[in-house]
PyMOL Python script that loads the backbone (N, CA, C, O; Angstrom):
from pymol import cmd

cmd.read_pdbstr("""\
ATOM      1  N   MET A   1      11.323  51.781  65.478  1.00  0.00           N
ATOM      2  CA  MET A   1       9.618  51.652  65.706  1.00  0.00           C
ATOM      3  C   MET A   1       8.836  51.667  64.225  1.00  0.00           C
ATOM      4  O   MET A   1       9.049  52.530  63.374  1.00  0.00           O
ATOM      5  N   ASN A   2       8.104  50.807  64.105  1.00  0.00           N
ATOM      6  CA  ASN A   2       7.597  50.652  63.036  1.00  0.00           C
ATOM      7  C   ASN A   2       5.808  50.835  63.552  1.00  0.00           C
ATOM      8  O   ASN A   2       5.311  50.658  64.664  1.00  0.00           O
ATOM      9  N   ARG A   3       5.198  51.230  62.322  1.00  0.00           N
ATOM     10  CA  ARG A   3       3.550  51.348  62.245  1.00  0.00           C
ATOM     11  C   ARG A   3       2.996  50.389  63.276  1.00  0.00           C
ATOM     12  O   ARG A   3       2.209  50.794  64.131  1.00  0.00           O
ATOM     13  N   GLU A   4       3.438  48.970  63.209  1.00  0.00           N
ATOM     14  CA  GLU A   4       2.960  48.080  64.173  1.00  0.00           C
ATOM     15  C   GLU A   4       2.916  48.365  65.211  1.00  0.00           C
ATOM     16  O   GLU A   4       1.882  48.306  65.877  1.00  0.00           O
ATOM     17  N   ASP A   5       4.008  48.747  65.633  1.00  0.00           N
ATOM     18  CA  ASP A   5       4.420  48.874  67.242  1.00  0.00           C
ATOM     19  C   ASP A   5       3.632  50.125  67.594  1.00  0.00           C
ATOM     20  O   ASP A   5       3.054  49.939  68.665  1.00  0.00           O
ATOM     21  N   VAL A   6       3.409  51.261  67.120  1.00  0.00           N
ATOM     22  CA  VAL A   6       2.713  52.323  67.492  1.00  0.00           C
ATOM     23  C   VAL A   6       1.376  52.307  67.643  1.00  0.00           C
ATOM     24  O   VAL A   6       0.723  52.936  68.476  1.00  0.00           O
ATOM     25  N   LEU A   7       0.777  51.165  66.355  1.00  0.00           N
ATOM     26  CA  LEU A   7      -0.701  50.815  66.809  1.00  0.00           C
ATOM     27  C   LEU A   7      -0.968  50.241  67.792  1.00  0.00           C
ATOM     28  O   LEU A   7      -1.971  50.496  68.459  1.00  0.00           O
ATOM     29  N   ASN A   8       0.046  49.173  68.131  1.00  0.00           N
ATOM     30  CA  ASN A   8      -0.143  48.213  69.167  1.00  0.00           C
ATOM     31  C   ASN A   8      -0.184  48.927  70.565  1.00  0.00           C
ATOM     32  O   ASN A   8      -0.939  48.560  71.465  1.00  0.00           O
ATOM     33  N   ALA A   9       0.719  50.010  70.675  1.00  0.00           N
ATOM     34  CA  ALA A   9       1.076  50.564  71.602  1.00  0.00           C
ATOM     35  C   ALA A   9      -0.297  51.849  71.995  1.00  0.00           C
ATOM     36  O   ALA A   9      -0.608  52.272  73.108  1.00  0.00           O
ATOM     37  N   VAL A  10      -0.754  52.128  70.963  1.00  0.00           N
ATOM     38  CA  VAL A  10      -1.956  53.295  71.086  1.00  0.00           C
ATOM     39  C   VAL A  10      -2.890  52.426  71.936  1.00  0.00           C
ATOM     40  O   VAL A  10      -3.150  52.692  73.109  1.00  0.00           O
ATOM     41  N   LEU A  11      -3.491  51.130  71.117  1.00  0.00           N
ATOM     42  CA  LEU A  11      -4.278  50.156  71.164  1.00  0.00           C
ATOM     43  C   LEU A  11      -4.555  49.850  72.512  1.00  0.00           C
ATOM     44  O   LEU A  11      -5.555  50.113  73.179  1.00  0.00           O
ATOM     45  N   SER A  12      -3.407  49.190  72.843  1.00  0.00           N
ATOM     46  CA  SER A  12      -2.964  48.494  74.190  1.00  0.00           C
ATOM     47  C   SER A  12      -2.788  49.427  75.706  1.00  0.00           C
ATOM     48  O   SER A  12      -2.737  48.917  76.826  1.00  0.00           O
ATOM     49  N   ALA A  13      -2.740  50.420  75.499  1.00  0.00           N
ATOM     50  CA  ALA A  13      -2.396  51.673  76.533  1.00  0.00           C
ATOM     51  C   ALA A  13      -3.448  51.563  77.754  1.00  0.00           C
ATOM     52  O   ALA A  13      -4.614  51.816  77.454  1.00  0.00           O
ATOM     53  N   ARG A  14      -3.231  51.286  78.822  1.00  0.00           N
ATOM     54  CA  ARG A  14      -4.452  51.337  80.018  1.00  0.00           C
ATOM     55  C   ARG A  14      -3.812  52.250  81.055  1.00  0.00           C
ATOM     56  O   ARG A  14      -4.590  53.099  81.489  1.00  0.00           O
ATOM     57  N   THR A  15      -2.423  52.281  81.617  1.00  0.00           N
ATOM     58  CA  THR A  15      -1.878  52.697  82.513  1.00  0.00           C
ATOM     59  C   THR A  15      -1.239  54.397  82.103  1.00  0.00           C
ATOM     60  O   THR A  15      -0.801  54.850  81.046  1.00  0.00           O
ATOM     61  N   ARG A  16      -1.417  54.963  83.345  1.00  0.00           N
ATOM     62  CA  ARG A  16      -0.921  56.341  82.919  1.00  0.00           C
ATOM     63  C   ARG A  16       0.721  56.084  82.244  1.00  0.00           C
ATOM     64  O   ARG A  16       0.907  56.944  81.384  1.00  0.00           O
ATOM     65  N   GLU A  17       1.555  55.450  82.344  1.00  0.00           N
ATOM     66  CA  GLU A  17       2.846  55.138  82.219  1.00  0.00           C
ATOM     67  C   GLU A  17       2.729  54.503  80.488  1.00  0.00           C
ATOM     68  O   GLU A  17       3.415  54.974  79.581  1.00  0.00           O
ATOM     69  N   GLU A  18       1.881  53.543  80.323  1.00  0.00           N
ATOM     70  CA  GLU A  18       1.480  53.257  78.773  1.00  0.00           C
ATOM     71  C   GLU A  18       0.731  53.998  77.935  1.00  0.00           C
ATOM     72  O   GLU A  18       0.820  53.841  76.717  1.00  0.00           O
ATOM     73  N   VAL A  19      -0.220  55.028  78.573  1.00  0.00           N
ATOM     74  CA  VAL A  19      -0.606  56.091  77.821  1.00  0.00           C
ATOM     75  C   VAL A  19       0.563  57.257  77.341  1.00  0.00           C
ATOM     76  O   VAL A  19       0.622  57.638  76.172  1.00  0.00           O
ATOM     77  N   ALA A  20       1.347  57.692  78.251  1.00  0.00           N
ATOM     78  CA  ALA A  20       2.183  58.362  78.016  1.00  0.00           C
ATOM     79  C   ALA A  20       3.110  58.088  76.876  1.00  0.00           C
ATOM     80  O   ALA A  20       3.426  58.799  75.923  1.00  0.00           O
ATOM     81  N   GLN A  21       3.490  56.791  77.238  1.00  0.00           N
ATOM     82  CA  GLN A  21       4.412  56.058  75.888  1.00  0.00           C
ATOM     83  C   GLN A  21       3.736  56.212  74.730  1.00  0.00           C
ATOM     84  O   GLN A  21       4.134  56.849  73.754  1.00  0.00           O
ATOM     85  N   ALA A  22       2.663  55.602  74.841  1.00  0.00           N
ATOM     86  CA  ALA A  22       1.769  55.553  73.443  1.00  0.00           C
ATOM     87  C   ALA A  22       1.854  56.945  72.842  1.00  0.00           C
ATOM     88  O   ALA A  22       2.476  57.117  71.794  1.00  0.00           O
ATOM     89  N   GLN A  23       1.206  58.011  73.516  1.00  0.00           N
ATOM     90  CA  GLN A  23       1.352  59.341  72.884  1.00  0.00           C
ATOM     91  C   GLN A  23       2.435  59.953  72.596  1.00  0.00           C
ATOM     92  O   GLN A  23       2.389  60.832  71.736  1.00  0.00           O
ATOM     93  N   LYS A  24       3.620  59.650  73.219  1.00  0.00           N
ATOM     94  CA  LYS A  24       4.981  60.147  72.617  1.00  0.00           C
ATOM     95  C   LYS A  24       5.283  59.040  71.467  1.00  0.00           C
ATOM     96  O   LYS A  24       6.048  59.501  70.620  1.00  0.00           O
ATOM     97  N   MET A  25       4.975  58.004  71.271  1.00  0.00           N
ATOM     98  CA  MET A  25       5.453  57.094  70.032  1.00  0.00           C
ATOM     99  C   MET A  25       4.302  57.719  68.871  1.00  0.00           C
ATOM    100  O   MET A  25       4.669  57.889  67.708  1.00  0.00           O
ATOM    101  N   ARG A  26       3.066  58.001  69.248  1.00  0.00           N
ATOM    102  CA  ARG A  26       2.308  58.477  68.188  1.00  0.00           C
ATOM    103  C   ARG A  26       2.514  59.999  67.686  1.00  0.00           C
ATOM    104  O   ARG A  26       2.285  60.457  66.567  1.00  0.00           O
ATOM    105  N   ASN A  27       2.967  60.594  68.735  1.00  0.00           N
ATOM    106  CA  ASN A  27       3.413  61.875  68.162  1.00  0.00           C
ATOM    107  C   ASN A  27       4.634  61.909  67.512  1.00  0.00           C
ATOM    108  O   ASN A  27       4.609  62.642  66.523  1.00  0.00           O
ATOM    109  N   GLU A  28       5.791  61.317  67.746  1.00  0.00           N
ATOM    110  CA  GLU A  28       6.843  61.083  66.647  1.00  0.00           C
ATOM    111  C   GLU A  28       6.544  60.161  65.451  1.00  0.00           C
ATOM    112  O   GLU A  28       7.411  59.883  64.622  1.00  0.00           O
ATOM    113  N   TRP A  29       5.473  59.769  65.403  1.00  0.00           N
ATOM    114  CA  TRP A  29       4.908  58.674  64.188  1.00  0.00           C
ATOM    115  C   TRP A  29       4.187  59.991  63.228  1.00  0.00           C
ATOM    116  O   TRP A  29       4.565  60.207  62.076  1.00  0.00           O
ATOM    117  N   VAL A  30       3.334  60.632  63.763  1.00  0.00           N
ATOM    118  CA  VAL A  30       2.492  61.522  62.840  1.00  0.00           C
ATOM    119  C   VAL A  30       3.242  62.667  62.594  1.00  0.00           C
ATOM    120  O   VAL A  30       2.664  63.573  61.994  1.00  0.00           O
ATOM    121  N   LYS A  31       4.593  62.855  62.980  1.00  0.00           N
ATOM    122  CA  LYS A  31       5.357  64.160  62.826  1.00  0.00           C
ATOM    123  C   LYS A  31       5.774  63.403  61.234  1.00  0.00           C
ATOM    124  O   LYS A  31       5.572  63.971  60.160  1.00  0.00           O
ATOM    125  N   LEU A  32       6.259  62.311  61.345  1.00  0.00           N
ATOM    126  CA  LEU A  32       6.826  61.678  60.078  1.00  0.00           C
ATOM    127  C   LEU A  32       5.833  61.208  58.959  1.00  0.00           C
ATOM    128  O   LEU A  32       6.092  61.088  57.762  1.00  0.00           O
ATOM    129  N   HIS A  33       5.024  61.045  59.391  1.00  0.00           N
ATOM    130  CA  HIS A  33       3.664  60.158  58.610  1.00  0.00           C
ATOM    131  C   HIS A  33       2.146  61.035  58.406  1.00  0.00           C
ATOM    132  O   HIS A  33       1.109  60.453  58.091  1.00  0.00           O
ATOM    133  N   PRO A  34       2.221  62.390  58.623  1.00  0.00           N
ATOM    134  CA  PRO A  34       1.320  63.182  58.696  1.00  0.00           C
ATOM    135  C   PRO A  34      -0.359  62.657  58.040  1.00  0.00           C
ATOM    136  O   PRO A  34      -1.528  62.884  58.353  1.00  0.00           O
ATOM    137  N   ASP A  35       0.359  61.849  56.979  1.00  0.00           N
ATOM    138  CA  ASP A  35      -1.081  61.680  56.555  1.00  0.00           C
ATOM    139  C   ASP A  35      -1.586  60.183  57.078  1.00  0.00           C
ATOM    140  O   ASP A  35      -2.453  59.590  56.437  1.00  0.00           O
ATOM    141  N   ASP A  36      -1.109  59.712  58.052  1.00  0.00           N
ATOM    142  CA  ASP A  36      -1.629  58.108  58.680  1.00  0.00           C
ATOM    143  C   ASP A  36      -2.629  58.361  59.423  1.00  0.00           C
ATOM    144  O   ASP A  36      -2.538  58.502  60.643  1.00  0.00           O
ATOM    145  N   ASP A  37      -3.904  58.464  58.635  1.00  0.00           N
ATOM    146  CA  ASP A  37      -5.276  58.550  59.562  1.00  0.00           C
ATOM    147  C   ASP A  37      -5.607  57.235  60.304  1.00  0.00           C
ATOM    148  O   ASP A  37      -6.412  57.333  61.231  1.00  0.00           O
ATOM    149  N   GLU A  38      -5.149  56.148  60.051  1.00  0.00           N
ATOM    150  CA  GLU A  38      -5.442  54.987  61.068  1.00  0.00           C
ATOM    151  C   GLU A  38      -4.875  55.515  62.493  1.00  0.00           C
ATOM    152  O   GLU A  38      -5.574  55.588  63.504  1.00  0.00           O
ATOM    153  N   ILE A  39      -3.762  55.803  62.438  1.00  0.00           N
ATOM    154  CA  ILE A  39      -2.859  55.991  63.902  1.00  0.00           C
ATOM    155  C   ILE A  39      -3.594  57.438  64.340  1.00  0.00           C
ATOM    156  O   ILE A  39      -3.675  57.755  65.527  1.00  0.00           O
ATOM    157  N   PHE A  40      -3.863  57.868  63.791  1.00  0.00           N
ATOM    158  CA  PHE A  40      -4.403  59.431  64.108  1.00  0.00           C
ATOM    159  C   PHE A  40      -5.681  59.104  64.907  1.00  0.00           C
ATOM    160  O   PHE A  40      -5.861  59.356  66.098  1.00  0.00           O
ATOM    161  N   ASP A  41      -6.748  58.355  63.854  1.00  0.00           N
ATOM    162  CA  ASP A  41      -7.795  58.286  64.600  1.00  0.00           C
ATOM    163  C   ASP A  41      -7.851  56.944  65.781  1.00  0.00           C
ATOM    164  O   ASP A  41      -8.853  56.914  66.495  1.00  0.00           O
ATOM    165  N   ALA A  42      -6.964  56.035  65.946  1.00  0.00           N
ATOM    166  CA  ALA A  42      -6.776  55.282  66.931  1.00  0.00           C
ATOM    167  C   ALA A  42      -6.253  55.594  68.244  1.00  0.00           C
ATOM    168  O   ALA A  42      -6.113  54.861  69.223  1.00  0.00           O
ATOM    169  N   SER A  43      -5.963  56.948  68.062  1.00  0.00           N
ATOM    170  CA  SER A  43      -5.189  57.485  69.326  1.00  0.00           C
ATOM    171  C   SER A  43      -6.019  58.396  69.981  1.00  0.00           C
ATOM    172  O   SER A  43      -5.605  58.989  70.977  1.00  0.00           O
ATOM    173  N   GLU A  44      -7.328  58.607  69.469  1.00  0.00           N
ATOM    174  CA  GLU A  44      -8.672  59.225  70.167  1.00  0.00           C
ATOM    175  C   GLU A  44      -8.706  59.020  71.629  1.00  0.00           C
ATOM    176  O   GLU A  44      -8.747  59.841  72.545  1.00  0.00           O
ATOM    177  N   SER A  45      -8.669  57.263  71.632  1.00  0.00           N
ATOM    178  CA  SER A  45      -8.872  56.754  73.036  1.00  0.00           C
ATOM    179  C   SER A  45      -7.742  57.008  74.014  1.00  0.00           C
ATOM    180  O   SER A  45      -7.963  56.923  75.222  1.00  0.00           O
ATOM    181  N   LEU A  46      -6.509  57.326  73.534  1.00  0.00           N
ATOM    182  CA  LEU A  46      -5.292  57.517  74.269  1.00  0.00           C
ATOM    183  C   LEU A  46      -6.044  58.891  74.883  1.00  0.00           C
ATOM    184  O   LEU A  46      -6.311  59.013  76.079  1.00  0.00           O
ATOM    185  N   GLU A  47      -6.302  59.779  73.987  1.00  0.00           N
ATOM    186  CA  GLU A  47      -6.747  61.321  74.567  1.00  0.00           C
ATOM    187  C   GLU A  47      -7.970  61.048  75.741  1.00  0.00           C
ATOM    188  O   GLU A  47      -7.971  61.569  76.857  1.00  0.00           O
ATOM    189  N   MET A  48      -8.737  60.352  75.353  1.00  0.00           N
ATOM    190  CA  MET A  48      -9.847  59.892  76.780  1.00  0.00           C
ATOM    191  C   MET A  48      -9.277  59.163  77.782  1.00  0.00           C
ATOM    192  O   MET A  48      -9.811  59.245  78.888  1.00  0.00           O
ATOM    193  N   LEU A  49      -8.345  58.488  77.658  1.00  0.00           N
ATOM    194  CA  LEU A  49      -7.743  57.699  78.765  1.00  0.00           C
ATOM    195  C   LEU A  49      -7.038  59.054  79.478  1.00  0.00           C
ATOM    196  O   LEU A  49      -7.236  59.287  80.670  1.00  0.00           O
ATOM    197  N   ALA A  50      -6.385  59.731  78.828  1.00  0.00           N
ATOM    198  CA  ALA A  50      -5.418  60.843  79.514  1.00  0.00           C
ATOM    199  C   ALA A  50      -6.315  61.992  80.249  1.00  0.00           C
ATOM    200  O   ALA A  50      -5.985  62.455  81.341  1.00  0.00           O
ATOM    201  N   GLN A  51      -7.590  62.442  79.474  1.00  0.00           N
ATOM    202  CA  GLN A  51      -8.260  63.479  79.813  1.00  0.00           C
ATOM    203  C   GLN A  51      -8.794  62.896  81.335  1.00  0.00           C
ATOM    204  O   GLN A  51      -8.647  63.628  82.313  1.00  0.00           O
ATOM    205  N   ALA A  52      -9.463  61.454  81.497  1.00  0.00           N
ATOM    206  CA  ALA A  52      -9.942  60.812  82.504  1.00  0.00           C
ATOM    207  C   ALA A  52      -8.837  60.450  83.712  1.00  0.00           C
ATOM    208  O   ALA A  52      -9.246  60.014  84.788  1.00  0.00           O
ATOM    209  N   GLN A  53      -7.864  60.594  83.540  1.00  0.00           N
ATOM    210  CA  GLN A  53      -6.612  60.483  84.302  1.00  0.00           C
ATOM    211  C   GLN A  53      -6.409  61.878  85.038  1.00  0.00           C
ATOM    212  O   GLN A  53      -6.039  62.029  86.202  1.00  0.00           O
ATOM    213  N   ALA A  54      -6.711  62.813  84.161  1.00  0.00           N
ATOM    214  CA  ALA A  54      -6.450  64.249  84.722  1.00  0.00           C
ATOM    215  C   ALA A  54      -7.280  64.654  85.524  1.00  0.00           C
ATOM    216  O   ALA A  54      -7.085  65.381  86.498  1.00  0.00           O
ATOM    217  N   LEU A  55      -8.629  64.025  85.006  1.00  0.00           N
ATOM    218  CA  LEU A  55      -9.774  64.317  85.912  1.00  0.00           C
ATOM    219  C   LEU A  55      -9.773  63.637  87.277  1.00  0.00           C
ATOM    220  O   LEU A  55     -10.036  64.180  88.350  1.00  0.00           O
ATOM    221  N   ILE A  56      -9.470  62.488  87.088  1.00  0.00           N
ATOM    222  CA  ILE A  56      -9.392  61.656  88.402  1.00  0.00           C
ATOM    223  C   ILE A  56      -8.181  62.855  89.513  1.00  0.00           C
ATOM    224  O   ILE A  56      -8.370  63.514  90.536  1.00  0.00           O
ATOM    225  N   ASP A  57      -7.063  62.642  88.671  1.00  0.00           N
ATOM    226  CA  ASP A  57      -5.877  63.606  89.815  1.00  0.00           C
ATOM    227  C   ASP A  57      -6.539  64.799  90.413  1.00  0.00           C
ATOM    228  O   ASP A  57      -6.539  64.958  91.633  1.00  0.00           O
ATOM    229  N   ALA A  58      -7.214  65.809  89.439  1.00  0.00           N
ATOM    230  CA  ALA A  58      -8.197  66.873  89.845  1.00  0.00           C
ATOM    231  C   ALA A  58      -8.546  66.731  91.144  1.00  0.00           C
ATOM    232  O   ALA A  58      -8.259  67.433  92.114  1.00  0.00           O
ATOM    233  N   GLU A  59      -9.369  65.488  91.034  1.00  0.00           N
ATOM    234  CA  GLU A  59     -10.561  65.206  91.954  1.00  0.00           C
ATOM    235  C   GLU A  59      -9.883  64.970  93.341  1.00  0.00           C
ATOM    236  O   GLU A  59     -10.385  65.349  94.399  1.00  0.00           O
ATOM    237  N   LYS A  60      -8.513  64.207  93.219  1.00  0.00           N
ATOM    238  CA  LYS A  60      -8.010  63.959  94.411  1.00  0.00           C
ATOM    239  C   LYS A  60      -7.242  64.840  94.836  1.00  0.00           C
ATOM    240  O   LYS A  60      -6.711  64.658  95.931  1.00  0.00           O
ATOM    241  N   ASN A  61      -7.000  65.919  94.162  1.00  0.00           N
ATOM    242  CA  ASN A  61      -6.438  67.011  94.694  1.00  0.00           C
ATOM    243  C   ASN A  61      -7.261  68.203  95.358  1.00  0.00           C
ATOM    244  O   ASN A  61      -6.660  69.049  96.021  1.00  0.00           O
ATOM    245  N   SER A  62      -8.439  68.256  95.202  1.00  0.00           N
ATOM    246  CA  SER A  62      -9.374  69.083  95.428  1.00  0.00           C
ATOM    247  C   SER A  62      -9.801  68.617  96.962  1.00  0.00           C
ATOM    248  O   SER A  62     -10.709  69.200  97.554  1.00  0.00           O
TER     249      SER A  62
END
""", "prot")
cmd.dss("prot")
cmd.show_as("cartoon", "prot")
cmd.util.cbc("prot")
cmd.orient("prot")
């Protein structure tokens, strides 16, 4: 896995599975490269997608 792979996964994730995989890749990358702000900043969209998916799931279950 290289930086371009991580950035591509983070920026292109749309489905639950893609978001989960991109989060995993991001977490592994940030552990090894904690000062890579671009990857960290780009992953903000992942968190928004994950939160939206969690809200949708919560609404379905209520």
